[in-house]
C-alpha positions as CSV (number, residue, x, y, z in Angstrom):
1,M,181.6,26.2,74.5
2,Q,183.5,23.5,76.1
3,S,183.6,23.5,80.0
4,S,181.3,26.4,80.1
5,N,178.7,26.7,82.4
6,L,176.6,29.2,80.4
7,P,173.8,27.7,78.5
8,F,173.9,27.3,74.8
9,L,171.4,30.0,74.2
10,V,173.5,32.6,75.9
11,W,176.2,31.8,73.5
12,Y,174.0,31.9,70.4
13,K,172.6,35.2,71.4
14,T,176.0,36.6,71.9
15,M,177.1,35.3,68.5
16,F,174.0,37.0,67.3
17,L,174.9,40.4,68.8
18,M,178.7,40.3,67.7
19,S,177.7,39.6,64.3
20,A,174.7,41.9,64.1
21,T,176.7,45.1,63.5
22,K,180.1,46.3,62.1
23,K,181.0,48.4,65.1
24,G,180.6,45.4,67.6
25,F,179.5,45.3,71.1
26,S,181.5,45.7,74.5
27,S,181.4,43.0,77.1
28,K,179.3,45.4,79.3
29,E,177.0,45.9,76.7
30,I,176.4,42.3,75.9
31,Q,176.0,41.8,79.7
32,K,173.2,44.4,79.6
33,Q,171.6,42.9,76.5
34,L,171.6,39.4,78.0
35,G,170.3,40.5,81.5
36,M,173.2,38.7,83.2
37,K,174.3,39.7,86.7
38,R,178.1,39.0,86.5
39,Y,180.3,40.4,84.1
40,E,183.3,38.0,84.1
41,P,181.8,35.1,82.4
42,V,180.5,37.3,79.8
43,W,183.9,38.7,79.1
44,A,185.4,35.3,79.0
45,M,182.6,34.2,76.6
46,V,183.3,37.1,74.5
47,H,187.1,36.6,74.3
48,K,186.8,33.0,73.4
49,L,184.5,34.1,70.4
50,R,187.2,36.5,69.3
51,K,190.0,33.7,69.6
52,A,187.9,31.5,67.3
53,M,187.5,34.4,64.8
54,G,191.3,34.8,64.8
55,N,191.9,31.1,64.6
56,R,189.7,30.7,61.8
57,D,191.4,33.7,59.8
58,S,194.9,32.4,60.6
59,R,194.1,29.4,58.2
60,Y,194.3,31.6,55.2
61,T,197.1,33.2,53.5
62,L,197.1,36.5,51.4
63,E,197.9,36.3,47.9
64,G,198.2,38.4,44.6
65,M,199.2,42.1,45.4
66,I,199.6,43.0,48.9
67,E,199.9,46.4,50.6
68,F,202.0,46.3,53.9
69,D,202.3,48.9,56.6
70,E,202.0,49.6,60.2
71,G,199.9,51.6,62.5
72,Y,200.3,52.7,66.0
73,F,197.2,51.8,68.5
74,T,196.6,53.5,71.9
75,V,196.4,50.8,74.5
76,E,196.1,51.0,78.3
77,S,199.6,51.0,79.8
78,S,200.6,49.8,83.6
79,Q,202.0,52.2,86.0
80,I,205.4,50.6,85.4
81,E,205.3,51.2,81.7
82,Q,204.3,54.8,82.2
83,N,207.2,55.4,84.3
84,K,209.6,54.0,81.7
85,G,209.6,57.4,79.7
86,V,210.1,55.8,76.4
87,R,209.0,58.0,73.5
88,G,208.2,57.2,70.0
89,R,208.4,53.5,68.9
90,G,207.7,51.3,71.8
91,A,206.4,54.1,74.1
92,A,203.8,53.3,76.9
93,G,200.4,53.5,75.7
94,K,201.1,52.6,72.2
95,Q,201.1,49.2,70.3
96,N,202.7,48.5,66.9
97,V,200.2,46.5,64.6
98,A,201.1,45.1,61.0
99,I,198.3,45.5,58.6
100,M,198.0,43.5,55.1
101,A,195.7,44.1,52.4
102,E,195.2,42.1,49.5
103,S,194.9,45.0,46.9
104,T,194.5,44.9,43.1
105,P,194.5,47.8,41.0
106,L,191.5,47.9,38.6
107,E,190.9,50.3,35.8
108,D,187.7,52.0,35.0
109,V,187.0,51.5,31.2
110,E,184.9,54.7,30.5
111,T,187.3,56.9,32.3
112,G,190.5,55.3,32.3
113,R,190.9,56.0,35.9
114,T,193.0,53.2,38.1
115,D,192.0,52.7,41.5
116,R,192.9,49.8,44.2
117,H,190.2,47.6,45.4
118,C,190.7,45.2,48.1
119,R,189.3,41.8,49.1
120,Y,191.1,40.3,52.4
121,F,193.1,41.7,55.5
122,K,195.3,40.5,58.2
123,A,196.4,42.4,61.5
124,K,199.1,41.4,63.5
125,V,200.5,42.9,66.7
126,L,204.2,43.2,66.8
127,K,206.2,42.8,69.8
128,D,209.8,44.6,68.8
129,H,209.6,45.5,65.4
130,T,212.6,43.8,64.1
131,S,213.4,42.5,60.6
132,Q,213.3,39.2,61.8
133,E,209.7,39.5,63.3
134,I,208.6,41.0,60.1
135,D,210.2,38.0,58.1
136,A,208.4,35.6,60.3
137,L,205.1,37.3,59.9
138,L,205.4,37.2,56.0
139,K,206.2,33.6,55.7
140,E,203.1,32.7,58.2
141,T,200.6,35.1,56.3
142,I,201.6,35.5,52.6
143,D,202.0,33.3,49.8
144,E,205.4,33.3,48.2
145,Q,203.9,34.2,44.6
146,T,202.9,37.6,45.6
147,I,204.0,41.4,45.1
148,V,204.2,43.4,48.2
149,F,204.1,47.1,48.3
150,S,205.4,49.2,51.3
151,D,207.3,52.0,52.3
152,K,211.2,52.0,52.7
153,S,211.2,51.2,56.5
154,T,214.7,49.5,57.4
155,S,212.6,46.8,59.1
156,Y,211.5,45.8,55.5
157,L,215.0,45.1,54.2
158,N,214.4,41.2,53.7
159,I,210.8,40.9,52.4
160,A,212.4,40.4,49.0
161,D,213.7,37.3,50.0
162,Y,210.2,35.7,50.9
163,V,208.0,36.9,47.9
164,E,207.9,37.4,44.2
165,L,208.5,41.2,44.1
166,H,208.9,43.8,46.5
167,V,208.1,47.3,45.8
168,T,209.2,50.1,48.0
169,E,208.3,53.8,47.9
170,K,209.2,56.7,50.1
171,S,206.5,57.4,52.8
172,D,204.4,60.5,51.7
173,K,200.9,61.5,51.2
174,Q,200.7,60.1,47.9
175,T,201.8,56.5,48.9
176,T,199.4,56.9,51.8
177,T,196.2,57.7,49.6
178,E,197.5,55.6,46.5
179,T,199.8,52.8,46.8
180,L,199.0,51.9,50.4
181,K,195.5,53.2,50.4
182,W,193.8,50.3,51.7
183,V,196.0,49.7,54.8
184,H,195.6,53.1,55.9
185,I,192.0,53.2,55.5
186,T,191.9,49.9,57.6
187,I,194.1,51.3,60.3
188,S,192.0,54.6,60.5
189,N,188.8,52.6,60.8
190,A,190.0,50.2,63.2
191,K,191.3,53.0,65.7
192,R,187.9,54.6,65.2
193,N,186.0,51.4,66.0
194,L,187.9,50.2,68.9
195,L,188.2,53.5,70.5
196,G,184.5,54.1,70.0
197,N,183.4,50.9,71.2
198,Y,185.9,49.9,73.9
199,H,187.6,53.1,75.1
200,K,190.6,51.5,77.0
201,I,192.2,48.1,75.7
202,K,195.1,46.6,77.4
203,G,197.9,45.7,75.2
204,K,197.7,42.0,75.9
205,Y,194.1,41.9,74.7
206,L,194.6,44.0,71.5
207,Q,195.0,41.1,69.2
208,A,191.9,39.6,70.1
209,Y,189.9,43.0,69.4
210,L,191.8,43.2,66.0
211,D,190.9,39.5,65.4
212,E,187.0,40.5,65.6
213,F,187.5,43.7,63.6
214,V,189.3,41.7,60.7
215,Y,187.0,38.7,60.7
216,K,184.0,41.0,60.1
217,L,186.0,43.2,57.7
218,N,186.8,40.2,55.7
219,R,183.2,39.2,55.7
220,R,181.8,42.7,55.1
221,Y,179.2,41.4,52.4
222,F,177.9,38.3,54.1
223,G,174.9,40.1,55.6
224,E,172.7,38.0,57.8
225,K,174.8,35.0,56.8
226,L,177.7,36.4,59.1
227,F,176.0,34.8,62.2
228,D,176.0,31.3,60.3
229,R,179.7,31.7,59.6
230,L,180.5,32.5,63.4
231,V,178.7,29.6,64.4
232,I,180.8,27.4,62.0
233,A,184.0,29.1,63.1
234,N,183.4,28.4,66.6
235,I,182.7,24.7,65.9
236,T,185.8,24.2,63.6
237,A,188.3,26.7,64.9
238,Y,189.7,25.0,67.7
239,D,190.1,21.5,66.0
């Protein structure tokens, strides 16, 4: 809220709206709900709140058993990018995002069925998808004493150097639905959430939208307390 000309009450109302639903609100909808004339101050305020969410979650590392994979998110590209004619990875209008899920297999005592239950998540927009970028991301976000599950991507060759154990499986339907179940559920839900609420997102702002999505996902059981946690996050996240 520092250096903001908006009243504290406007900030608090915005935090309430952003924490009141899993789906989230666009800046345009928040502007409408607040009855404000200008869009730009609302947009700036909402992005500051998203940045605070990302800063708060960046303080934590994942541990235990980690699912690791990537998804391609549709973003609004500039005319210059559209004229490049690049296809596949790095194509205009597509942004590569690394998704990590702290996943633990649990066995049902009665049926003996094993399923993977997940606690916390992280999402990071990747710039060039090199093994060096993946290595730096792992060192920043994952504890050394972890077991990482992934597919056999060539970008993951060095993962074993930074964790306790790296388990790889060929990318197929079974891997997607079992070994990497939670990351793919998260990718699917995130795409649906962002497309449904915001329609077109510029690539340079994708991380901010993902920060909001993951922040609320990690606190999915907080209920009404999510508003209180968001207030605290905005007080402490810029320390």
